[in-house]
C-alpha positions in Angstrom: 17.6 68.7 -9.8 17.1 67.8 -13.5 19.2 64.7 -14.4 22.0 65.4 -16.7 20.7 63.0 -19.3 17.4 65.1 -19.4 19.4 68.3 -19.7 21.4 66.8 -22.6 18.3 65.7 -24.4 16.7 69.2 -24.0 19.8 70.9 -25.4 19.9 68.4 -28.2 16.3 69.1 -29.0 16.8 72.9 -29.0 19.8 72.5 -31.2 17.9 70.4 -33.8 14.9 72.8 -33.8 16.9 76.1 -34.2 19.8 75.1 -36.4 19.4 74.0 -40.0 21.9 71.7 -41.5 24.8 73.5 -43.1 24.2 71.7 -46.3 20.6 73.2 -46.6 21.9 76.7 -45.8 24.5 76.5 -48.5 22.0 75.2 -51.0 19.6 78.0 -50.3 22.3 80.6 -50.5 23.5 79.1 -53.8 19.9 79.6 -55.1 19.8 83.1 -53.8 23.0 83.9 -55.7 21.1 83.3 -59.0 18.6 86.1 -58.2 18.7 89.0 -60.6 17.9 91.4 -57.8 20.5 90.7 -55.2 19.5 93.9 -53.2 16.1 92.3 -52.3 15.4 93.7 -48.9 13.0 90.9 -47.9 15.7 88.3 -48.2 18.5 90.4 -46.8 18.5 88.2 -43.8 19.7 85.2 -45.8 23.4 85.4 -45.0 26.1 83.0 -44.0 26.6 84.7 -40.6 23.0 84.3 -39.5 20.9 81.3 -38.4 18.6 80.0 -41.2 15.9 78.6 -38.9 15.8 81.5 -36.5 16.8 84.6 -38.6 16.0 83.9 -42.3 12.8 85.4 -43.8 10.3 82.8 -44.7 12.2 79.8 -43.4 11.0 77.4 -40.7 12.6 74.3 -39.4 11.6 71.1 -37.6 14.2 68.8 -36.0 17.0 70.7 -37.5 15.7 70.5 -41.0 14.1 73.1 -43.2 10.4 72.1 -43.3 8.7 75.2 -44.6 9.7 77.8 -47.1 7.3 80.7 -47.6 8.6 83.6 -49.6 5.3 84.6 -51.2 5.5 88.1 -52.8 9.2 88.5 -52.0 10.0 90.0 -55.4 12.3 87.2 -56.4 13.6 87.4 -60.0 15.0 84.0 -60.8 14.3 80.5 -62.1 13.8 77.1 -60.4 16.8 75.5 -62.2 19.0 75.9 -59.1 16.4 75.4 -56.5 17.8 72.7 -54.1 14.9 70.2 -54.3 17.3 67.3 -53.9 18.8 68.9 -50.7 15.7 70.0 -48.9 14.5 66.5 -48.3 12.2 67.3 -45.4 10.2 70.1 -47.0 6.5 69.9 -46.2 5.4 73.4 -47.4 6.7 75.5 -50.3 5.1 78.8 -51.3 7.0 80.7 -54.0 4.0 82.5 -55.4 3.6 86.1 -56.5 7.3 86.4 -57.6 8.9 86.7 -61.0 10.1 83.1 -61.5 10.6 82.2 -65.1 11.7 79.1 -67.1 10.3 75.6 -66.6 9.4 73.5 -63.6 12.3 71.1 -63.2 11.3 67.4 -63.4 13.4 66.6 -60.4 10.4 67.3 -58.1 9.7 63.6 -57.4 9.2 61.1 -54.6 12.9 60.4 -54.2 13.5 63.9 -53.0 10.3 65.4 -51.6 8.6 62.5 -49.9 7.0 64.8 -47.2 5.8 67.7 -49.4 2.1 68.4 -48.8 1.8 71.9 -50.3 3.4 73.3 -53.5 2.4 76.8 -54.5 4.1 78.3 -57.6 1.2 80.5 -58.7 1.4 84.0 -60.1 4.8 83.7 -61.7 6.0 83.5 -65.3 6.8 79.8 -65.4 6.5 78.2 -68.8 6.7 74.8 -70.5 4.9 71.7 -69.5 3.8 70.5 -66.1 6.2 67.6 -65.3 4.6 64.2 -65.0 7.0 63.6 -62.0 4.6 65.7 -59.9 2.4 62.6 -59.8 5.1 61.0 -57.5 4.5 63.5 -54.7 2.5 61.0 -52.7 1.9 63.3 -49.7 0.7 66.3 -51.8 -2.6 67.8 -50.7 -2.4 71.3 -52.3 -1.1 72.0 -55.8 -1.4 75.6 -57.0 0.1 76.5 -60.4 -2.4 79.1 -61.6 -1.6 82.3 -63.4 1.6 81.2 -65.2 2.5 80.5 -68.8 2.4 76.8 -68.6 1.5 74.9 -71.8 1.0 71.3 -73.0 -1.4 68.8 -71.6 -2.4 68.0 -68.0 -0.3 65.0 -67.0 -2.4 61.9 -66.3 -0.2 61.3 -63.4 -1.8 64.1 -61.5 -4.8 61.8 -61.1 -2.6 59.4 -59.0 -2.2 61.9 -56.1 -4.8 60.2 -53.9 -4.3 62.8 -51.0 -4.9 65.8 -53.2 -7.5 68.2 -51.9 -6.9 71.4 -53.9 -5.9 71.4 -57.6 -5.6 74.8 -59.3 -4.1 75.0 -62.8 -6.2 77.9 -64.0 -5.1 80.8 -66.2 -2.4 79.1 -68.2 -2.2 77.9 -71.8 -2.8 74.2 -71.1 -4.3 72.3 -74.0 -5.7 68.8 -74.8 -8.4 67.0 -73.0 -9.1 66.8 -69.3 -7.5 63.5 -68.1 -10.1 60.9 -67.0 -7.7 60.0 -64.2 -8.8 63.1 -62.3 -11.9 61.2 -61.4 -9.8 59.1 -59.0 -9.1 62.2 -56.7 -11.6 61.2 -54.1 -10.3 63.7 -51.6 -10.6 66.7 -53.9 -12.5 69.8 -52.7 -11.4 72.2 -55.4 -10.9 71.5 -59.1 -9.9 74.7 -61.0 -8.9 74.4 -64.7 -10.5 77.6 -66.0 -9.0 80.0 -68.6 -6.9 77.5 -70.5 -7.3 76.0 -74.0 -8.6 72.7 -72.9 -10.8 70.8 -75.5 -12.8 67.7 -75.9 -15.7 66.6 -73.8 -15.9 66.8 -70.0 -15.1 63.3 -68.7 -18.0 61.6 -67.0 -15.5 60.3 -64.5 -15.4 63.7 -62.8 -18.8 62.7 -61.4 -17.0 60.3 -59.1 -15.3 63.0 -57.0 -17.8 62.8 -54.3 -16.3 65.4 -52.0 -15.9 68.1 -54.6 -17.2 71.4 -53.5 -16.0 73.8 -56.2 -15.6 73.1 -59.9 -14.1 75.7 -62.3 -14.0 74.4 -65.9 -15.0 77.7 -67.6 -13.4 79.7 -70.4 -12.0 76.7 -72.3 -13.0 75.0 -75.6 -14.9 72.1 -74.1 -17.6 70.5 -76.2 -20.4 68.0 -75.9 -23.0 67.7 -73.2 -22.8 68.3 -69.4 -22.3 64.7 -68.0 -25.4 63.3 -66.3 -22.9 61.8 -63.8 -22.5 65.3 -62.3 -25.7 64.5 -60.5 -23.6 62.4 -58.1 -21.6 65.4 -56.9 -23.9 65.8 -53.9 -21.5 68.1 -52.0 -21.0 70.5 -55.0 -21.8 74.2 -54.1 -20.1 76.2 -56.9 -20.2 75.1 -60.5 -18.6 77.2 -63.2 -18.9 75.8 -66.8 -19.5 79.0 -68.7 -17.7 80.2 -71.8 -17.2 76.9 -73.6 -19.0 75.2 -76.5 -21.2 72.9 -74.5 -24.4 71.6 -76.2 -27.5 69.6 -75.6 -29.9 70.0 -72.7 -29.2 70.7 -69.0 -29.4 67.2 -67.5 -32.2 66.6 -65.1 -29.7 65.0 -62.7 -28.7 68.6 -61.8 -31.7 68.6 -59.5 -29.9 66.1 -57.2 -27.3 68.8 -56.3 -29.2 70.0 -53.3 -26.2 72.0 -51.9 -25.7 74.1 -55.1 -25.4 77.8 -54.4 -23.8 79.2 -57.6 -24.3 77.9 -61.1 -22.6 79.4 -64.2 -23.7 77.9 -67.5 -23.6 81.0 -69.7 -22.0 81.5 -73.1 -22.4 78.0 -74.4 -24.8 76.4 -76.9 -27.2 74.8 -74.5 -30.7 74.2 -75.7 -34.0 72.9 -74.5 -35.8 74.3 -71.5 -34.9 75.4 -68.0 -35.4 72.3 -65.8 -38.5 72.7 -63.6 -36.9 70.7 -60.8 -34.4 73.4 -60.1 -36.9 74.7 -57.6 -35.8 71.8 -55.4 -32.4 73.4 -54.8 -33.6 75.7 -52.0 -30.2 77.2 -51.3 -29.5 78.4 -54.9 -28.3 82.0 -54.9 -26.9 82.6 -58.4 -28.3 81.1 -61.6 -26.6 82.3 -64.8 -27.6 80.7 -68.1 -27.1 83.7 -70.4 -26.0 83.6 -74.1 -27.4 80.1 -74.9 -30.1 78.7 -77.1 -32.7 77.9 -74.4 -36.3 77.9 -75.6 -39.7 77.4 -74.2 -41.3 79.4 -71.4 -39.7 80.5 -68.2 -41.0 78.2 -65.4 -42.9 80.1 -62.8 -41.6 77.6 -60.2 -38.4 79.7 -60.2 -40.3 82.1 -58.0 -40.1 79.5 -55.2 -36.3 79.8 -55.0 -36.3 82.0 -51.9 -32.5 82.3 -51.7 -32.1 83.4 -55.4 -30.1 86.6 -55.6 -29.1 86.8 -59.2 -31.1 85.4 -62.2 -29.5 86.0 -65.6 -31.2 84.4 -68.6 -30.3 87.0 -71.2 -29.7 86.3 -74.8 -31.6 83.1 -75.3 -34.7 82.2 -77.3 -37.0 82.1 -74.3 -40.7 82.9 -75.2 -43.9 83.4 -73.5 -44.8 85.9 -70.8 -42.6 87.0 -67.9 -44.0 85.2 -64.8 -46.0 87.8 -62.8 -44.6 86.3 -59.6 -41.2 87.8 -60.4 -42.4 91.0 -58.9 -42.9 89.3 -55.6 -39.3 88.1 -55.4 -38.0 91.5 -54.4 -37.3 90.5 -50.8 -34.2 88.6 -52.0 -33.7 89.0 -55.8 -31.1 91.7 -56.6 -30.6 91.2 -60.3 -33.2 90.1 -63.0 -31.7 90.0 -66.5 -33.8 88.5 -69.3 -32.7 90.8 -72.1 -32.7 89.8 -75.8 -35.2 87.0 -75.8 -38.7 86.6 -77.4 -40.8 87.4 -74.3 -44.1 89.1 -74.9 -47.0 90.4 -72.8 -46.7 93.0 -70.0 -44.2 93.6 -67.3 -45.1 92.2 -63.8 -47.8 94.5 -62.5 -46.8 94.3 -58.8 -43.3 94.9 -57.5 -43.4 94.4 -53.7 -42.6 97.0 -51.1 -39.1 96.7 -49.6 -37.7 95.3 -52.8 -33.9 94.8 -52.9 -34.0 94.7 -56.7 -30.9 96.5 -57.9 -30.7 95.8 -61.6 -33.6 95.1 -64.0 -32.7 94.5 -67.6 -35.5 93.4 -70.0 -34.4 95.2 -73.1 -34.9 93.7 -76.6 -38.0 91.7 -76.2 -41.6 92.1 -77.4 -43.0 93.5 -74.2 -46.0 95.9 -74.4 -48.3 97.9 -72.2 -47.4 100.5 -69.7 -44.5 100.7 -67.3 -46.0 99.7 -63.9 -46.1 102.3 -61.2 -45.2 99.7 -58.6 -41.6 99.9 -59.8 -41.4 102.9 -57.5 -41.3 100.4 -54.7 -37.8 99.3 -55.8 -35.9 101.9 -53.9 -32.6 100.0 -54.4 -32.9 100.1 -58.2 -29.7 101.4 -59.9 -30.2 100.2 -63.5 -33.5 100.0 -65.4 -33.2 99.0 -69.1 -36.5 98.5 -70.9 -35.3 99.5 -74.3 -36.2 97.9 -77.6 -39.7 96.8 -76.7 -43.2 98.1 -77.5 -44.1 99.8 -74.3 -46.5 102.7 -74.6 -47.9 105.5 -72.5 -46.2 108.7 -71.3 -42.9 109.3 -69.5 -43.0 107.6 -66.1 -42.1 110.6 -64.0 -42.6 108.7 -60.8 -39.2 107.0 -61.6 -37.7 110.1 -60.2 -38.6 108.8 -56.7 -35.9 106.0 -57.1 -33.1 107.6 -55.0 -30.3 105.3 -56.4 -31.2 105.1 -60.1 -28.0 105.6 -62.1 -29.0 104.2 -65.6 -32.3 104.7 -67.3 -32.8 103.3 -70.8 -36.3 103.5 -72.4 -35.0 103.7 -76.0 -36.9 102.4 -79.0 -40.4 102.1 -77.5 -43.7 103.7 -78.3 -43.7 106.3 -75.4 -45.2 109.6 -76.2 -46.2 113.0 -74.9 -44.3 115.7 -73.1 -41.8 114.9 -70.4 -43.0 116.2 -67.1 -41.1 116.1 -63.8 -41.9 116.3 -60.2 -41.2 119.4 -58.1 -38.6 117.9 -55.8 -35.1 119.0 -57.0 -33.4 116.0 -55.2 -34.9 113.5 -57.6 -32.8 111.8 -60.4 -29.8 113.1 -58.5 -27.8 109.9 -59.1 -28.6 109.5 -62.8 -25.6 109.1 -65.0 -27.0 107.6 -68.2 -30.4 108.5 -69.6 -31.5 107.2 -73.0 -35.0 108.1 -74.2 -34.2 107.9 -77.9 -36.4 106.5 -80.7 -39.8 107.3 -79.0 -42.4 109.9 -79.8 -41.8 112.4 -77.0 -42.9 115.9 -77.7 -42.8 119.4 -76.2 -39.8 121.4 -75.0 -36.7 120.2 -73.3 -37.3 121.1 -69.7 -34.8 123.2 -67.9 -36.1 121.6 -64.6 -35.1 118.1 -65.8 -31.4 119.0 -66.4 -31.4 120.9 -63.0 -32.1 117.6 -61.2 -29.1 115.7 -62.7 -26.7 116.5 -60.0 -24.4 113.5 -60.6 -23.8 114.9 -64.1 -22.7 118.3 -62.6 -19.6 117.1 -60.8 -16.4 115.4 -61.8 -15.4 112.3 -60.0 -11.9 112.3 -58.5 -9.4 110.5 -60.7 -8.7 106.9 -59.7 -5.8 104.7 -60.6 -8.1 101.7 -60.7 -11.2 102.0 -62.9 -14.5 101.8 -61.0 -17.7 100.4 -62.4 -21.4 100.8 -61.6 -22.9 98.0 -59.6 -22.7 96.5 -56.1 -19.3 96.9 -54.5 -17.5 93.5 -54.3 -20.1 91.8 -56.6 -18.3 89.1 -58.6 -21.3 87.3 -60.0 -22.8 90.0 -62.2 -21.7 93.1 -64.1 -24.2 95.8 -65.1 -24.3 96.5 -68.8 -26.2 98.8 -71.2 -26.3 99.6 -75.0 -25.8 103.2 -75.9 -25.3 105.3 -79.0 -22.1 107.3 -79.2 -20.0 108.7 -82.0 -22.6 107.6 -84.5 -22.5 103.9 -83.5 -24.4 101.6 -81.1 -22.0 100.4 -78.4 -22.7 97.7 -75.9 -21.0 98.4 -72.6 -20.4 95.0 -70.8 -19.3 97.0 -67.8 -20.2 100.6 -67.1 -17.5 102.9 -65.9 -18.6 105.3 -63.3 -17.1 108.2 -65.3 -19.3 107.4 -68.3 -22.1 110.0 -68.3 -24.4 110.4 -71.3 -27.7 111.9 -72.4 -29.5 110.6 -75.5 -32.8 112.2 -76.5 -32.5 111.7 -80.2 -35.1 110.6 -82.7 -38.1 112.1 -80.9 -40.3 115.1 -81.7 -38.8 117.6 -79.2 -39.1 121.2 -80.1 -38.1 124.7 -78.9 -34.7 125.7 -77.8 -31.7 123.8 -76.3 -31.7 124.8 -72.6 -28.5 126.7 -71.7 -28.2 124.8 -68.4 -27.1 121.7 -70.3 -23.7 123.4 -70.1 -23.8 122.9 -66.3 -23.6 119.1 -66.8 -19.8 119.2 -67.0 -19.4 115.4 -66.5 -21.0 114.6 -69.8 -19.1 112.3 -72.2 -21.9 112.1 -74.8 -24.8 114.3 -75.8 -27.2 113.3 -78.6 -30.2 115.6 -79.4 -30.3 114.7 -83.1 -33.4 114.0 -85.2 -35.8 116.3 -83.4 -37.3 119.7 -84.2 -35.1 121.9 -82.0 -34.6 125.5 -83.1 -32.7 128.6 -82.2 -29.0 129.0 -81.5 -26.6 126.4 -80.1 -25.9 127.6 -76.5 -22.5 128.9 -76.0 -22.6 127.2 -72.5 -21.9 123.8 -74.3 -18.4 125.1 -74.4 -18.2 124.2 -70.7 -18.4 120.5 -71.4 -14.7 119.8 -71.3 -15.1 116.1 -71.0 -17.6 115.6 -73.9 -16.3 113.2 -76.5 -19.4 112.9 -78.7 -21.8 115.8 -79.6 -24.6 115.2 -82.1 -27.1 117.9 -82.8 -27.8 116.9 -86.4 -31.2 116.9 -88.2 -32.8 119.7 -86.3 -33.7 123.3 -87.2 -30.9 125.1 -85.4 -29.8 128.4 -86.7 -27.2 131.1 -86.1 -23.4 130.5 -85.9 -21.5 127.6 -84.4 -20.2 129.0 -81.0 -16.5 129.6 -81.0 -16.4 128.0 -77.5 -16.9 124.6 -79.0 -13.5 124.7 -80.7 -11.9 124.7 -77.2 -13.4 121.4 -76.2 -10.3 119.2 -75.6 -11.9 115.8 -75.6 -14.3 116.2 -78.6 -13.7 113.4 -81.1 -17.1 113.2 -82.8 -19.2 116.2 -84.0 -22.3 116.1 -86.1 -24.1 119.4 -86.8 -25.3 118.4 -90.2 -28.8 119.2 -91.7 -29.6 122.3 -89.7 -29.8 126.0 -90.8 -26.4 127.1 -89.4 -24.4 129.8 -91.0 -21.3 131.8 -90.6 -17.7 130.7 -90.1 -16.9 127.3 -88.8 -14.6 127.7 -85.7 -11.0 126.6 -86.1 -8.5 125.1 -83.7 -8.1 122.0 -81.5 -10.4 119.1 -82.4 -12.2 121.1 -85.1 -9.3 120.6 -87.5 -10.1 116.8 -87.5 -13.7 116.9 -88.6 -14.8 116.3 -92.2 -17.5 117.7 -94.4 -20.1 115.2 -93.1 -20.1 117.0 -89.8 -21.5 120.1 -91.4 -23.4 119.0 -94.6 -26.9 120.3 -95.1 -26.0 123.8 -93.7 -25.8 126.0 -96.8 -24.7 129.0 -94.8 -21.6 127.6 -93.3 -18.1 128.7 -94.5 -14.5 127.8 -93.7 -12.6 124.5 -93.3 -13.6 121.9 -94.4 -16.5 123.1 -96.5 -14.5 126.0 -98.1 -10.9 127.4 -98.2 -11.6 130.4 -96.1 -14.2 132.5 -94.3 -15.1 136.1 -94.0 -12.5 138.4 -95.5 -10.4 135.3 -96.3 -13.1 133.3 -98.0 -12.6 132.0 -101.5 -15.2 130.1 -103.5 -14.2 126.6 -104.4 -13.2 126.2 -108.0 -15.7 124.6 -110.4 -14.6 121.1 -111.2 -15.7 121.6 -114.8 -13.5 124.7 -115.4 -10.9 122.7 -117.3 -11.8 123.8 -120.7 -11.1 121.7 -123.8 -10.2 122.8 -127.3 -12.7 124.7 -129.6 -14.0 121.6 -131.3 -14.8 119.9 -127.9 -16.6 122.9 -126.4 -20.2 122.2 -125.7 -22.9 124.9 -125.9 -23.3 125.0 -122.1 -19.6 125.6 -121.6 -19.7 128.4 -124.2 -22.6 130.1 -122.4 -20.7 129.7 -119.1 -17.7 131.5 -120.7 -19.9 134.1 -122.1 -21.4 135.1 -118.8 -18.0 135.2 -117.1 -16.9 137.6 -119.8 -20.0 139.7 -119.4 -19.2 139.9 -115.6 -15.7 141.1 -116.6 -17.3 143.6 -118.8 -19.4 144.9 -115.8 -16.2 145.5 -114.0 -14.0 146.9 -116.8 -16.4 148.6 -119.1 -18.9 147.0 -121.4 -17.1 147.8 -124.7 -13.8 146.5 -123.5 -15.5 143.3 -122.2 -17.3 142.7 -125.5 -14.1 143.3 -127.5 -12.2 140.8 -125.4 -14.9 138.3 -125.9 -14.6 138.7 -129.7 -10.8 138.4 -129.7 -10.8 135.3 -127.4 -13.5 133.5 -129.5 -11.8 134.3 -132.8 -8.4 133.1 -131.6 -9.9 130.0 -129.9 -8.2 130.9 -126.6 -11.2 130.3 -124.3 -9.2 128.7 -121.5 -7.1 131.8 -121.0 -10.3 133.9 -121.1 -11.8 131.8 -118.3 -8.7 132.3 -116.1 -8.7 136.1 -116.6 -12.4 136.3 -115.8 -12.0 134.2 -112.6 -9.2 136.4 -111.4 -11.2 139.6 -112.1 -14.3 138.1 -110.4 -12.3 137.4 -107.3 -10.9 140.9 -107.2 -14.4 142.4 -107.6 -15.8 140.3 -104.7 -12.9 141.1 -102.4 -13.1 144.9 -103.2 -16.9 144.8 -102.3 -16.3 143.0 -99.0 -13.6 145.5 -98.0 -15.9 148.3 -98.8 -18.7 146.7 -96.6 -16.3 146.2 -93.7 -15.1 149.8 -93.8 -18.7 151.0 -93.8 -19.5 148.9 -90.7 -16.6 150.5 -88.8 
């Protein structure tokens, strides 16, 4: 038998665990009454007739007191003005994130009310105003998440007094001012995230005192000055994000003390100097991004000893010298090598190892020369190859067809020459979506066999609500990019949509006819064959390219008429057919009504809008801008001769004698302007009569 006193204590315990105080229930219901969406299904359990600790969604109790409130993503539309901070004295955990809370954070959140609070999560709402300094009184707080709101003002110095704080995330707000030096007192901090604000000033050297710090996000702000040498004391740091600021000076050598570093983002600053040689000591480094800076000197070959390096992005600096040949032997682990837009010279690495996992190779806009090495065929995972804007020579590297995953190929603006030849296997180049061979010296005919291989361009991807991009799925550390020409402009794509499909073979010496099977590439968004020596008719099959937005066939030797099918292209927003030998009527309808004269200039045989007022039986010549005749005394000799020949033409139509008589009368009376109008009208009637006669003879 259990003693009665024990039974009583058990019942008392069960009561205190399962029943919240009436005061707390009423306070929460009062806050719920302020919701603008009272029909919220997730909080339908919050009623006076139910038990808060046992039945209410997101509420947990301890010893008869509400200790945890977790209504993350509950679609609450309200404010925090009536939240019962002063009543819920035993709260330890509050998560109100991913709702639609607006207004300010009340300053009442302080030690006198929430002495036990260890986690406060108000992220992903619409909260505005300043962060209250009273948060610094929450002496038990370990996690503070206020990211993705509209908070403004400075970061309170009092935050640095929270000695137990482990996670501080104030990112993606509108916070301004400098980073408080007091944050250097947070000895227990693992995460410091202040990115995507308007913070300014220099980075406090005191942050180097946070010995347990593992992750630092200070990126996308307006921070200036140098990277503190004191960061060399952050021996537990694994992820460092300082990109997109205005940081200057050299990368401190103390970086090499950070032996646990795995990811380093220093891009989009104004850092100068050289890449520290000692980085090779950080054996676990996986991602090194120092793009868009002013780094100079040579690339240290010691980088090749970083056997864990997965992504190396040094693009858009002032690096010089040759590309270390050992880069070709890093294929067992290196997935991305981006050194575009520097001052590198010499040749590409001669040997790319078998079994390479290299996925993206971007070396465009350097001073590289020589031939494209055949060993690139060993990089079977390669999806993007951009070698444009260099001085590479030789013929088209047809062995690139053996790369089964290649999606983007840019060899534009080099010194490549000769005819393009392809291998016999029809399954090659099957994934290619962007091919740019422009501004070279390629010759010969455009091969039908090449366009037959481009299977990815022959199918339309299923529409997706969320845009998808080229690159490794789930990759957060690098986005594939490429520069292309479209709609008459050079465009840099920082991210490449999978739906973007384009062919650019412009500014070469291609000749012969445009293959009709180009019309099978129905996924094309851009086609540029301009500045070549192509001849013959424009294939009517191009009318199948219903997604094409930019079509440039200018500066060739094309003849015949513009296919009527092109007028039905619904997406066409840029058309350039200028400087060819086209003739006949310009098709009308749809997008063709938006194109101007410069789309057709240099084709003397074209008629119709916009080059003339009509076409065929409806064609009328444009009026001479100089037909506004002045008075007798202002008539020049050339104008008189012009009038004379118009009158002679009228005489041809009405009888020579009558025509000469009219000339005499008009000249003697000084009415030359009226004479000109009469002649123009008669000229028009004669031409129309002749055209009708010709049409009747055809039928």
